[in-house]
PATIDO-763856 format. One line per field, with one value per residue (C-alpha): z, y, x; residue number from 1; residue in three letters. Coordinates in Angstrom, 2 decimals, padded with zeros to 5 digits. Each point is the difference from the previous one (the first is absolute). Layout:
REM PATIDO-763856
z	[Z	...]
y	[Y	...]
x	[X	...]
rovex	[NUM	...]
palo	[ALA	...]
REM end
This chain:
REM PATIDO-763856
z	[-000.93	-000.57	003.28	001.65	003.10	003.57	001.15	000.81	-000.86	-003.66	-000.72	000.82	-001.72	-003.42	000.40	000.27	-002.56	-002.28	001.22	-000.07	-003.87	000.39	-002.88	-000.09	002.38	-000.09	002.10	001.14	000.84	003.62	002.54	002.64	-002.68	-000.97	001.74	-001.98	-003.48	000.80	000.99	-003.13	-002.28	000.29	-001.62	-003.54	000.60	-002.59	001.82	-000.77	001.55	000.46	002.46	000.65	002.56	-001.57	-003.38	000.88	001.77	-002.72	-002.39	002.00	-000.23	-003.73	-000.16	002.01	-002.35	-002.52	001.78	003.06	002.24	002.49	-000.92	003.23	000.49	002.56	001.54	002.74	003.61	000.61	-002.35	-002.50	001.25	-000.04	-003.30	-000.96	001.49	-003.33	-001.92	002.66	000.65	-003.84	000.01	003.29	-001.75	-003.45	001.58	-001.71	001.30	001.62	002.73	001.55	002.20	001.86	001.39	003.44	002.92	003.46	001.66	003.12	-002.14	-000.67	001.30	001.12	-002.51	-002.43	-003.60	-002.44	002.93	000.46	001.11	-003.14	001.98	-001.74	-001.73	-002.92	002.70	-001.42	-003.42	-000.02	000.13	002.46	001.73	002.16	001.51	000.39	003.00	-000.56	-000.47	002.16	001.66	001.46	-001.68	001.29	-001.78	-003.18	-000.03	000.43	-002.83	-002.59	000.84	-000.55	-003.08	-001.60	001.10	-001.47	-003.15	-000.34	000.80	-002.74	-002.95	001.33	000.37	001.85	002.60	002.50	001.45	002.28	000.43	002.36	-000.72	002.43	-000.89	-001.69	-003.32	-002.41	001.43	-002.06	000.50	-002.51	-001.24	000.92	000.74	003.02	001.59	-000.76	000.06	-002.95	000.55	-002.27	-000.17	-002.19	-000.34	000.98	-002.29	001.94	-001.41	000.70	001.79	-001.30	003.01	-001.47	-003.49	001.41	001.42	-003.26	-002.49	001.05	-000.59	-003.09	-001.90	001.02	-001.52	-003.46	-000.56	000.70	-000.53	000.23	000.71	-000.39	001.84	-000.62	-000.96	-001.79	-003.24	000.78	-002.75	001.94	001.73	-003.60	-000.86	003.08	-000.51	-003.64	000.58	003.00	-002.25	-002.39	002.55	-000.14	002.54	000.51	-000.95	000.29	000.89	-000.54	-000.27	-001.73	003.14	000.10	-002.50	-001.23	-003.82	-002.29	002.44	-000.71	002.12	000.54	-000.18	000.25	003.06	-000.09	-003.62	001.08	003.34	-000.84	-002.92	000.48	001.10	003.48	-001.34	-001.29	003.07	001.71	-002.22	000.17	003.85	001.18	002.23	001.23	-000.75	000.32	000.08	000.15	-000.71	001.49	-000.53	-002.38	-001.88	-000.83	002.52	-002.28	000.66	003.76	000.20	-002.46	002.21	003.21	-001.64	-001.40	002.38	-000.70	002.39	000.51	-000.28	000.29	-000.08	-000.95	002.23	001.69	001.86	003.70	-000.12	-001.45	-003.48	-000.15	-002.75	-000.83	003.58	-000.72	001.30	001.01	-000.03	000.09	-001.42	000.77	-003.53	-003.14	-002.79	-002.18	002.64	000.27	-003.24	-001.11	002.47	-000.88	-003.46	001.15	001.21	-002.50	000.76	-002.81	000.40	-002.04	-003.60	-001.31	002.70	-000.85	-003.77	000.16	002.11	-002.31	-003.03	001.71	000.21	-003.35	-001.10	002.28	-001.12	-004.02	001.44	001.73	-003.35	-001.85	002.59	000.34	-003.67	-000.29	003.42	-000.03	001.31	003.72	002.67	-000.83	-003.81	000.70	002.22	-002.59	-002.22	002.41	000.51	-003.69	-000.28	003.13	-001.38	-000.20	002.98	002.37	003.55	000.60	003.16	000.76	002.74	001.84	-000.06	-003.42	-001.88	001.81	-000.43	-003.56	-000.73	001.19	-002.84	-002.69	-000.79	000.92	-002.35	000.93	-000.60	002.59	003.82	001.96	003.36	002.18	003.56	001.54	003.23	001.38	-003.27	000.86	-002.18	001.25	-001.46	-003.62	-002.05	002.44	-000.18	-003.47	-000.06	002.39	-002.31	-003.13	001.87	001.21	-003.30	-003.72	-001.71	-001.02	002.95	-000.65	002.80	-000.85	002.72	000.55	000.41	004.07	000.46	-002.29	002.00	003.31	-000.94	-001.67	002.37	-001.13	-002.98	002.25	-000.37	-001.46	-002.33	-001.77	-002.46	-003.42	-000.54	001.67	-001.97	002.14	-001.44	001.90	-000.33	000.69	000.62	002.28	003.26	001.73	-002.60	001.80	002.58	-003.19	-000.26	003.23	001.51	002.80	-000.22	-002.85	002.55	002.23	-000.05	-000.02	-002.36	-002.76	003.19	002.43	-001.94	-003.62	000.63	-003.08	-001.56	-002.96	001.10	-002.90	000.42	-002.42	002.62	002.09	-002.94	-000.86	003.47	-000.32	-003.49	-001.30	-003.48	-000.05	-002.66	000.29	-002.35	000.27	-002.54	-001.37	-003.11	001.44	002.36	-002.50	-000.79	003.71	000.87	-002.89	001.07	003.60	-000.68	-002.48	002.60	001.61	003.29	002.65	-001.80	001.00	-001.94	001.39	-001.56	000.86	000.14	000.67	003.69	-000.55	-002.92	000.92	003.07	-002.22	-002.53	002.47	000.94	-003.62	-000.37	003.21	-001.45	-003.45	000.93	002.62	-003.02	-002.64	002.04	-001.20	002.51	002.28]
y	[-084.18	001.86	002.45	000.38	001.94	-000.62	000.69	-003.35	001.67	001.33	-003.52	-001.81	002.46	-000.41	-003.72	-000.35	002.43	-002.18	-003.16	001.14	001.06	003.83	001.31	004.01	001.89	004.20	001.90	003.50	000.76	000.77	-000.96	-001.79	-002.22	-000.95	-003.43	-001.13	001.19	-001.71	-003.40	000.07	000.63	-003.66	-000.97	000.30	002.33	002.71	003.31	003.19	003.34	002.74	002.98	001.00	-002.58	000.76	-000.71	-002.96	-001.83	000.65	-001.51	-002.97	-000.04	000.06	-002.52	-002.35	000.92	-001.88	-003.29	-000.42	000.07	002.58	002.20	000.80	003.86	001.23	003.16	001.86	000.69	003.10	002.19	-002.39	-002.94	002.64	000.82	-003.87	000.93	000.90	-003.34	-002.14	001.19	-000.71	-003.51	-000.43	000.41	-001.27	-003.30	000.47	-001.77	002.49	-000.51	002.98	-000.38	003.59	000.07	001.38	001.19	-001.39	000.68	001.33	003.04	000.83	003.59	000.38	002.53	-002.68	001.29	-002.13	-001.59	-000.24	-002.95	-002.15	-002.78	-000.41	003.12	-001.25	-001.09	-002.11	000.51	-002.92	-003.95	-000.40	002.17	-001.38	001.44	-001.77	-000.43	001.89	-002.37	-002.96	-001.79	-002.85	-002.96	001.12	003.47	-001.42	-002.58	003.09	001.82	-002.70	-001.01	003.90	000.46	-003.21	000.87	003.58	-000.87	-003.10	002.65	002.86	-002.29	001.17	003.45	002.28	-000.78	002.01	-001.22	002.38	-000.80	002.09	000.15	001.16	001.14	-001.32	-000.39	-000.23	-002.94	-003.48	-003.37	-002.75	-001.51	-003.53	-002.50	000.80	-001.88	002.04	-001.52	000.22	-000.41	-000.07	-000.12	-002.25	000.21	003.39	-000.45	000.90	-001.96	-000.29	-002.86	-002.41	001.64	003.44	-000.85	-001.71	003.86	001.53	-002.26	001.41	003.80	-000.67	-002.11	002.57	002.94	000.71	002.67	-000.71	002.87	-000.87	003.01	-000.47	002.27	000.63	-003.17	-001.56	-002.14	-003.26	-002.43	-002.74	002.47	000.87	-003.35	-000.71	003.06	-000.49	-002.91	001.85	002.96	-002.11	-000.79	002.38	002.89	000.32	002.94	000.87	004.04	000.44	002.90	000.38	-001.02	-003.29	-001.48	-002.03	000.58	-002.23	-000.87	001.06	002.81	003.73	001.13	003.82	000.65	003.50	000.43	-002.12	001.03	003.63	000.10	-002.38	001.62	-000.96	-002.52	-001.77	000.37	-001.79	-002.56	-000.66	-000.43	-003.22	-002.48	-001.41	001.41	-001.72	002.16	-000.95	001.43	003.23	003.57	001.19	003.39	000.80	002.38	000.00	-003.93	000.38	002.83	-001.93	-002.99	002.12	001.18	-003.19	-002.61	-003.71	-002.41	-001.52	000.98	-002.84	000.92	-002.35	000.58	-001.78	003.08	000.61	002.73	000.79	001.79	001.67	002.38	000.52	-000.09	-002.95	-003.13	-002.83	-002.53	000.24	-003.63	-000.72	-002.07	000.48	001.19	-002.85	-002.35	001.52	000.31	-003.38	-001.17	002.38	-001.72	-003.11	001.85	000.14	003.65	000.60	004.04	002.62	-000.83	003.57	002.28	-000.84	000.37	002.88	001.99	-001.27	001.31	003.22	000.09	-001.15	003.27	002.13	-001.37	000.96	003.53	000.15	-000.75	003.05	002.37	-000.65	000.31	003.84	000.73	003.39	-000.25	-000.89	-002.57	-002.45	000.35	-000.57	-002.90	-001.73	000.53	-001.34	-003.07	-000.57	000.18	-002.48	-002.53	-003.42	-002.50	002.70	001.30	003.31	002.10	003.25	002.67	000.68	002.38	001.19	-002.41	-003.01	000.96	001.02	-003.56	-001.43	001.52	-002.29	-003.35	-002.17	-001.71	-003.79	000.23	002.93	-000.44	003.07	001.26	002.63	001.25	-000.61	-001.50	003.77	001.65	002.67	002.33	-001.58	-002.64	-000.63	000.78	-002.08	-002.93	-000.24	000.34	-002.82	-002.08	000.72	-000.95	-003.48	-000.65	-000.37	000.98	003.67	002.22	003.24	002.73	002.82	002.24	003.88	002.80	000.19	-003.58	000.10	003.34	-001.79	-003.66	001.62	-001.44	-003.46	000.85	000.29	-003.94	-001.48	-002.15	001.36	-002.41	000.32	-001.71	002.80	002.77	003.05	001.97	003.13	001.98	003.37	002.30	002.33	-001.02	-002.92	-000.21	-002.77	003.13	001.59	-003.43	-000.76	002.26	002.26	001.35	002.62	001.93	000.36	003.70	-001.51	-002.55	000.62	000.25	-002.72	-002.54	000.01	000.85	002.16	000.83	000.56	-002.17	-001.47	-003.54	-000.64	001.22	-003.44	-002.28	002.08	-000.03	-004.01	-000.28	-001.36	000.45	002.42	001.53	002.49	000.15	002.69	-000.69	-003.18	-000.17	-000.35	-002.85	-002.72	000.48	000.64	-003.49	-001.35	001.28	-000.85	-003.56	-000.26	000.68	-002.67	002.01	001.53	002.88	002.60	001.71	003.04	000.71	003.42	-000.04	002.97	000.31	001.33	-001.62	-003.41	-000.38	001.45	-002.65	-002.62	001.40	000.13	-003.51	-001.19	002.22	-001.45	-003.41	000.57	001.78	-002.49	-003.07	-001.88	000.07	-002.53]
x	[037.50	-003.64	-000.66	-003.30	-001.33	001.45	-003.38	-002.01	-003.84	001.32	001.50	-003.02	-002.47	002.21	-000.01	-003.90	-000.67	001.96	-001.67	-003.56	000.54	000.11	001.67	-000.04	001.41	-000.39	002.04	-000.06	003.77	000.61	002.42	-001.94	-001.28	003.64	000.29	-003.01	001.41	003.19	-001.50	-002.44	002.96	001.23	-003.25	-001.20	-002.75	-001.17	000.86	-001.22	001.07	-003.07	000.83	-003.47	-001.27	-003.55	000.38	002.22	-002.98	-002.41	002.83	-000.33	-003.86	000.32	002.48	-001.98	-003.04	002.13	000.72	-001.98	003.15	001.27	002.49	001.76	000.91	002.85	000.73	001.85	-001.41	-002.21	-002.17	000.73	-002.12	-003.10	000.14	-000.74	-003.67	-001.88	001.08	-000.34	-003.87	-000.14	001.25	-002.15	-003.30	000.98	001.55	003.09	003.15	002.44	003.01	001.11	003.20	001.08	003.30	000.13	001.98	000.07	-003.22	001.77	000.86	-003.70	-000.50	003.33	001.24	001.65	-000.17	-002.80	-001.60	-003.60	-002.79	000.19	-001.71	-003.30	000.18	-002.54	-002.59	-002.62	000.97	002.17	-000.76	002.61	002.83	002.69	003.57	002.81	001.92	003.38	003.00	-001.59	002.90	-001.68	-002.04	-003.37	000.63	001.42	-002.63	-002.88	001.57	-000.21	-003.84	-000.91	002.11	-001.52	-003.47	000.39	001.11	-002.63	-002.62	001.30	-001.14	-003.51	000.47	002.30	002.23	002.34	003.16	001.93	003.42	002.22	003.82	002.74	003.35	002.14	-002.18	002.79	001.99	000.35	000.51	000.88	-003.32	-000.80	-002.97	-002.02	-002.68	-002.96	-003.48	-002.06	-003.76	-002.55	-003.81	-002.40	-003.82	-001.68	-003.37	-003.25	-002.95	-003.55	-001.36	-002.88	-002.29	000.96	-001.10	-003.32	-000.61	000.60	-001.61	-003.66	001.02	001.81	-002.76	-002.56	001.78	-001.24	002.58	003.70	002.07	003.77	002.41	003.79	002.57	003.70	001.54	003.09	-000.49	-001.53	-001.00	-001.11	-002.66	-000.77	-000.99	-002.05	-002.19	-000.56	-002.56	-001.45	-000.83	-002.01	-002.51	-003.32	000.02	003.86	001.96	003.56	001.41	003.67	002.13	003.22	002.01	-001.81	002.00	-003.07	-000.29	-001.74	-002.82	-003.59	-001.22	000.62	003.12	-000.50	-001.91	-000.03	-000.95	-002.95	-001.15	000.21	-001.85	-003.23	-003.72	-001.25	-002.32	002.98	002.29	-003.24	000.09	003.68	-000.55	001.29	-001.35	003.93	003.45	002.95	002.97	003.75	003.18	001.71	-001.16	-002.58	000.65	-003.67	-001.87	-003.20	000.02	000.45	-002.64	-002.42	000.00	-000.35	-003.12	-001.24	000.86	000.08	-001.43	003.13	003.64	002.78	003.63	002.68	003.15	002.69	000.87	-000.58	-002.67	-003.37	-000.41	-003.24	000.64	-003.30	-001.88	-002.26	002.57	-001.61	002.44	003.96	001.09	003.94	000.39	002.02	-002.21	001.13	-001.16	-003.21	-001.26	001.18	-002.28	-002.66	-000.09	-001.13	-003.13	-003.29	-000.96	-002.53	-000.14	-001.74	000.73	-000.98	002.03	003.84	-000.35	-002.30	002.83	002.82	-001.92	-000.02	003.41	000.47	-001.84	001.85	003.36	-001.33	-000.85	003.48	001.61	-001.76	000.32	003.69	000.64	-001.68	001.35	002.34	003.57	-000.16	001.29	-002.88	001.13	003.60	-000.77	-001.92	002.98	002.58	-002.02	000.05	003.48	001.16	002.66	-001.63	000.20	001.29	-000.64	-001.84	000.21	-002.19	000.47	-002.88	-002.84	-000.87	002.50	-001.50	-003.65	000.58	001.43	-003.34	-002.29	001.72	-000.35	003.25	002.30	000.14	003.82	000.39	000.68	-001.24	001.32	-000.10	000.82	-003.61	000.72	-000.54	-000.11	002.76	001.72	003.28	001.91	-001.52	003.35	002.07	-002.48	000.32	003.49	000.65	-002.79	001.83	003.59	-001.68	-001.69	001.27	-003.05	-000.79	-001.39	-002.05	-000.93	-002.29	-000.05	-001.25	002.44	-000.66	000.92	003.11	001.43	-000.84	001.58	003.14	002.00	-000.46	002.44	002.80	000.82	003.53	-001.85	-002.93	-001.74	-000.01	-003.65	-001.73	-001.91	-001.42	-002.80	-000.79	-003.39	001.00	-003.21	001.74	-001.23	-002.10	-003.08	-001.80	-001.21	-002.02	-001.67	-001.04	-002.88	000.81	003.76	-000.69	-002.05	002.94	001.26	003.59	-001.00	003.21	002.44	-000.80	-002.30	001.14	003.56	000.11	003.65	002.12	003.04	002.23	-000.35	003.13	002.19	-000.29	000.77	002.96	001.49	-000.34	001.31	-003.16	-001.64	-002.62	-002.67	-002.66	-003.15	-002.57	-002.66	-002.00	001.59	003.39	-001.20	000.14	003.67	000.85	-001.46	001.88	003.30	-000.58	-000.46	002.92	002.67	001.87	000.59	-002.19	-001.72	-002.65	-002.60	-001.72	-003.30	-001.40	-003.96	-002.42	-000.82	-003.74	-000.90	000.64	-002.48	-002.45	000.44	-000.54	-003.30	-000.65	000.89	-002.72	-002.81	000.80	-000.35	-003.33	-001.76	000.31	-000.62	-003.33	-002.91	-000.45]
rovex	[1	2	3	4	5	6	7	8	9	10	11	12	13	14	15	16	17	18	19	20	21	22	23	24	25	26	27	28	29	30	31	32	33	34	35	36	37	38	39	40	41	42	43	44	45	46	47	48	49	50	51	52	53	54	55	56	57	58	59	60	61	62	63	64	65	66	67	68	69	70	71	72	73	74	75	76	77	78	79	80	81	82	83	84	85	86	87	88	89	90	91	92	93	94	95	96	97	98	99	100	101	102	103	104	105	106	107	108	109	110	111	112	113	114	115	116	117	118	119	120	121	122	123	124	125	126	127	128	129	130	131	132	133	134	135	136	137	138	139	140	141	142	143	144	145	146	147	148	149	150	151	152	153	154	155	156	157	158	159	160	161	162	163	164	165	166	167	168	169	170	171	172	173	174	175	176	177	178	179	180	181	182	183	184	185	186	187	188	189	190	191	192	193	194	195	196	197	198	199	200	201	202	203	204	205	206	207	208	209	210	211	212	213	214	215	216	217	218	219	220	221	222	223	224	225	226	227	228	229	230	231	232	233	234	235	236	237	238	239	240	241	242	243	244	245	246	247	248	249	250	251	252	253	254	255	256	257	258	259	260	261	262	263	264	265	266	267	268	269	270	271	272	273	274	275	276	277	278	279	280	281	282	283	284	285	286	287	288	289	290	291	292	293	294	295	296	297	298	299	300	301	302	303	304	305	306	307	308	309	310	311	312	313	314	315	316	317	318	319	320	321	322	323	324	325	326	327	328	329	330	331	332	333	334	335	336	337	338	339	340	341	342	343	344	345	346	347	348	349	350	351	352	353	354	355	356	357	358	359	360	361	362	363	364	365	366	367	368	369	370	371	372	373	374	375	376	377	378	379	380	381	382	383	384	385	386	387	388	389	390	391	392	393	394	395	396	397	398	399	400	401	402	403	404	405	406	407	408	409	410	411	412	413	414	415	416	417	418	419	420	421	422	423	424	425	426	427	428	429	430	431	432	433	434	435	436	437	438	439	440	441	442	443	444	445	446	447	448	449	450	451	452	453	454	455	456	457	458	459	460	461	462	463	464	465	466	467	468	469	470	471	472	473	474	475	476	477	478	479	480	481	482	483	484	485	486	487	488	489	490	491	492	493	494	495	496	497	498	499	500	501	502	503	504	505	506	507	508	509	510	511	512	513	514	515	516	517	518	519	520	521	522	523	524	525	526	527	528	529	530	531	532	533	534	535	536	537	538	539	540	541	542	543	544	545	546	547	548	549	550	551	552	553	554	555	556	557	558	559	560	561	562]
palo	[UNK	UNK	UNK	UNK	UNK	UNK	UNK	UNK	UNK	UNK	UNK	UNK	UNK	UNK	UNK	UNK	UNK	UNK	UNK	UNK	UNK	UNK	UNK	UNK	UNK	UNK	UNK	UNK	UNK	UNK	UNK	UNK	UNK	UNK	UNK	UNK	UNK	UNK	UNK	UNK	UNK	UNK	UNK	UNK	UNK	UNK	UNK	UNK	UNK	UNK	UNK	UNK	UNK	UNK	UNK	UNK	UNK	UNK	UNK	UNK	UNK	UNK	UNK	UNK	UNK	UNK	UNK	UNK	UNK	UNK	UNK	UNK	UNK	UNK	UNK	UNK	UNK	UNK	UNK	UNK	UNK	UNK	UNK	UNK	UNK	UNK	UNK	UNK	UNK	UNK	UNK	UNK	UNK	UNK	UNK	UNK	UNK	UNK	UNK	UNK	UNK	UNK	UNK	UNK	UNK	UNK	UNK	UNK	UNK	UNK	UNK	UNK	UNK	UNK	UNK	UNK	UNK	UNK	UNK	UNK	UNK	UNK	UNK	UNK	UNK	UNK	UNK	UNK	UNK	UNK	UNK	UNK	UNK	UNK	UNK	UNK	UNK	UNK	UNK	UNK	UNK	UNK	UNK	UNK	UNK	UNK	UNK	UNK	UNK	UNK	UNK	UNK	UNK	UNK	UNK	UNK	UNK	UNK	UNK	UNK	UNK	UNK	UNK	UNK	UNK	UNK	UNK	UNK	UNK	UNK	UNK	UNK	UNK	UNK	UNK	UNK	UNK	UNK	UNK	UNK	UNK	UNK	UNK	UNK	UNK	UNK	UNK	UNK	UNK	UNK	UNK	UNK	UNK	UNK	UNK	UNK	UNK	UNK	UNK	UNK	UNK	UNK	UNK	UNK	UNK	UNK	UNK	UNK	UNK	UNK	UNK	UNK	UNK	UNK	UNK	UNK	UNK	UNK	UNK	UNK	UNK	UNK	UNK	UNK	UNK	UNK	UNK	UNK	UNK	UNK	UNK	UNK	UNK	UNK	UNK	UNK	UNK	UNK	UNK	UNK	UNK	UNK	UNK	UNK	UNK	UNK	UNK	UNK	UNK	UNK	UNK	UNK	UNK	UNK	UNK	UNK	UNK	UNK	UNK	UNK	UNK	UNK	UNK	UNK	UNK	UNK	UNK	UNK	UNK	UNK	UNK	UNK	UNK	UNK	UNK	UNK	UNK	UNK	UNK	UNK	UNK	UNK	UNK	UNK	UNK	UNK	UNK	UNK	UNK	UNK	UNK	UNK	UNK	UNK	UNK	UNK	UNK	UNK	UNK	UNK	UNK	UNK	UNK	UNK	UNK	UNK	UNK	UNK	UNK	UNK	UNK	UNK	UNK	UNK	UNK	UNK	UNK	UNK	UNK	UNK	UNK	UNK	UNK	UNK	UNK	UNK	UNK	UNK	UNK	UNK	UNK	UNK	UNK	UNK	UNK	UNK	UNK	UNK	UNK	UNK	UNK	UNK	UNK	UNK	UNK	UNK	UNK	UNK	UNK	UNK	UNK	UNK	UNK	UNK	UNK	UNK	UNK	UNK	UNK	UNK	UNK	UNK	UNK	UNK	UNK	UNK	UNK	UNK	UNK	UNK	UNK	UNK	UNK	UNK	UNK	UNK	UNK	UNK	UNK	UNK	UNK	UNK	UNK	UNK	UNK	UNK	UNK	UNK	UNK	UNK	UNK	UNK	UNK	UNK	UNK	UNK	UNK	UNK	UNK	UNK	UNK	UNK	UNK	UNK	UNK	UNK	UNK	UNK	UNK	UNK	UNK	UNK	UNK	UNK	UNK	UNK	UNK	UNK	UNK	UNK	UNK	UNK	UNK	UNK	UNK	UNK	UNK	UNK	UNK	UNK	UNK	UNK	UNK	UNK	UNK	UNK	UNK	UNK	UNK	UNK	UNK	UNK	UNK	UNK	UNK	UNK	UNK	UNK	UNK	UNK	UNK	UNK	UNK	UNK	UNK	UNK	UNK	UNK	UNK	UNK	UNK	UNK	UNK	UNK	UNK	UNK	UNK	UNK	UNK	UNK	UNK	UNK	UNK	UNK	UNK	UNK	UNK	UNK	UNK	UNK	UNK	UNK	UNK	UNK	UNK	UNK	UNK	UNK	UNK	UNK	UNK	UNK	UNK	UNK	UNK	UNK	UNK	UNK	UNK	UNK	UNK	UNK	UNK	UNK	UNK	UNK	UNK	UNK	UNK	UNK	UNK	UNK	UNK	UNK	UNK	UNK	UNK	UNK	UNK	UNK	UNK	UNK	UNK	UNK	UNK	UNK	UNK	UNK	UNK	UNK	UNK	UNK	UNK	UNK	UNK	UNK	UNK	UNK	UNK	UNK	UNK	UNK	UNK	UNK	UNK	UNK	UNK	UNK	UNK	UNK	UNK	UNK	UNK	UNK	UNK	UNK	UNK	UNK	UNK	UNK	UNK	UNK]
REM end
């Protein structure tokens, strides 16, 4: 006879996680969470043991990126719960499903000298969609019904973003009973999409038809083939232009797909011509600081943001309408309207972009050994139909300068854009996908997230490329930090650490290349391996920022007169 936990709350959660279709359970070992582990083992979940709670939670974010379903992360009580916060904030701003379950000690012990006992209720504050605290081992029907309701509600909401369930357990923790059928309520939720009313559309028609230059900006989003099909006829209309980034995952559509390459290299007169009448934005975060700066200086008459969220998104400080609707529904209706915009505008800007791309290719061919040069080589070697993760700071910004391949999907932790969790997120994504996954990261991000490799089931389909320029090279690119007298110590974090030691600790295949001639062979060897492997490419720390500056100057000086 199978055994399960003797504690009601553990059995309840195990049952409901299974009924709601949660498949992946990530456990950070401890004692207070033992009842949950015992109860969950009865069901056919995919279990992962990741001792570092920060890495565990980011791995769960990566798993959700693969299938759109929340993974559950489970930890013991005390400071363990606090280590989930970075991933929780990332999931909150990126709207990634995540279910955080923190085991707790009885609240009566808080502040009474009991070990691993802190204020865990609402520990994540506003960064979760829902937070609930179980009643400790309810012994009457009212208490049991309460715990059943909040457990169902938490799991339902976790399919839309991060949710926190705090579950106090009293000892004994390891007692078991025979597993059997129990009368737990399973609650489902149907129908939650928000749509604009006819009155809303009547309000929108006039300003839309009056707009001659309509700029559609796509932020971070998962692949959406239905949305692509709806956008195609809209972008054929005069005066409609699309701006995307790699993380928009909207390739093969007419528009500008490298914003920084265009915005940062056109003249002031061209910037004036580009100024839109109406901006329609949708999706998540936007990487391009240049676009944000441009639209603050060249404000549109109207900015409409499409979102099913609950807060206003005023990225360009020009917001006039927040529309609670899905982009697919909105653009489908917009297609039916006869807006005859500026027939020259969009085509002219696309021509500029085409010229910039030709100059980009010329510069890249002749560029010296640098981060920019290497990044192009990496993109050329990505496996067909694969997934590509970028760490934050320099890596994700270099990616924006190159045209996207239509068979590659792009990902990055741009909800909060922090240094933490890029490796763990890629690992989690690879664990829940049968596609090849690549991660490009910098040396500082790689060192910072090294705990991600402490995982009892590392994925064979992940390849990691570390661009090691001896510090946080992004601070040599942006203006200001280099004027600090302690720049190398406190901004760049200059180092001479041996990165290979991390791979050796975890038994991961590792190779290092130091010259441009070695890169092609290094990449080919990396992708020929049938296991998790890491390639370190050592690049020049001072030359790389100069190459990037030269790149933008090259594109700027060689553009045709407007």
